[in-house]
C-alpha positions, 0 to 999 in steps of 0.5 A, a space after each residue: 550509479 543506481 543499484 541495478 537491482 532496483 533501477 526504476 529509471 523510466 517507470 511510472 508509478 502511482 501511489 494512493 495514500 502517498 503523503 505520509 507513512 508507508 506511501 511516502 516511503 514507497 514514493 521516496 524510495 521509488 523516486 531515488 531509484 529513477 521512477 516518475 511518481 504520482 502521489 494521491 492524497 485525500 486531505 493533506 495537500 501540504 504534505 503531498 506537495 512537500 514530497 513532490 518538491 523533495 522528488 523534484 530535487 532527486 531529478 525525477 518528476 512528480 505530481 500530487 493528485 487529490 482523490 478520495 479512494 472510497 468514491 469510484 468517480 474520484 478514482 477514475 479521475 485520479 488514474 486519468 490525471 496520473 496517466 496524463 501527467 506520466 504518460 502511462 502507468 507501470 506500477 500502482 501501490 494501493 496503499 490508502 487505508 484507515 484503521 478500525 476501532 478496537 471493538 469486538 464484532 458483536 459491538 461494531 456499529 453499522 457506520 464503523 463497518 461502512 467507514 472502513 469497508 468504504 476505504 480498505 475494501 471498496 477503495 482498494 477494489 476501485 483502485 485495482 479495477 482502474 489499474 487493470 483497465 490502464 495496464 491491460 492494453 499495454 500488456 505489462 504492469 504491477 498492481 501491489 495492494 498494501 494489506 496487513 498480516 491481519 489478513 492472515 492472523 484474524 485476531 480479535 477486535 480487528 473486525 472491519 479492518 481484518 475482514 477488509 484485508 482478508 477480502 483483498 486476498 480473494 481480490 488478488 487471486 482473481 485479478 492475478 489469474 485474469 491478468 497473468 496472460 497480459 503480463 500484469 502482476 498482482 501481489 499483496 504486501 502484508 506488513 506487520 507492525 509499522 512505525 507510522 501513525 496507523 501503527 500508533 493508532 493500533 497500540 493506543 488502546 494498549 497504553 503504548 504511545 511509541 511504536 518503536 518501544 515494543 521493538 525489543 519484544 519482537 523476534 528481530 528486535 525492532 518494529 517494521 519501518 516504512 522504508 522496509 515496505 518501500 524497498 520491497 515495493 521497489 523490488 517488485 516494480 523493478 524488472 527483477 520482480 517480473 516473474 512474481 505474481 499472485 503472492 502475499 508477501 508478509 514482511 513482519 520480522 517473524 511476528 507471526 511465528 511467535 506463539 501468542 504474539 499476534 493474539 
């Protein structure tokens, strides 16, 4: 029997960037609690289809849908196909994202700014817009953007990535105010360092290959795992999270509480 707190039976959930890392954890977690899932991927169809098979084995329905979230036309088709398969959308995890290279603002080339903004900012905006379009008539839904503590800490050499994530704070506030009367909840999830490919990419300039290896210097003695994000999203998507909107929820194990740790 499913835990009533996280019962997602009958929920229809779309996850962008769902073929690996945080997106995969959200998909598997929500499916395990009974949700039907649409997984968006950009390039890795094999990984996305593997997740679909795993979800099918859990007894819920799943589909993988290719789309580049940096293209508004792709995002429109993504949502249309997800709605056709699922019969509607009750929750969206706007998770697709890329990291920027570790350079100072004064050294950031134009193509790097455009590359990161196209996915992390414009892509998130396109997805949030389509989610609101589809949810507004049904007067319910959750839009959760997977952001980063970088939106708050604004550390050096975070350039395009940090600025894009900070901009999502404004998008969240505006959209939450616009859609609250339609019972559409809009929240940002702000992970700290997560044990994913992107987490490894952030650490590579410092000569660190294994994300978990720095866990001992963090307040809780470990790094964030993708499943931690999956559990939080599942709660927000459940009926028990139905009164939470306009919030930026940091899930970073106390990293931002330690002086100098995020600099």
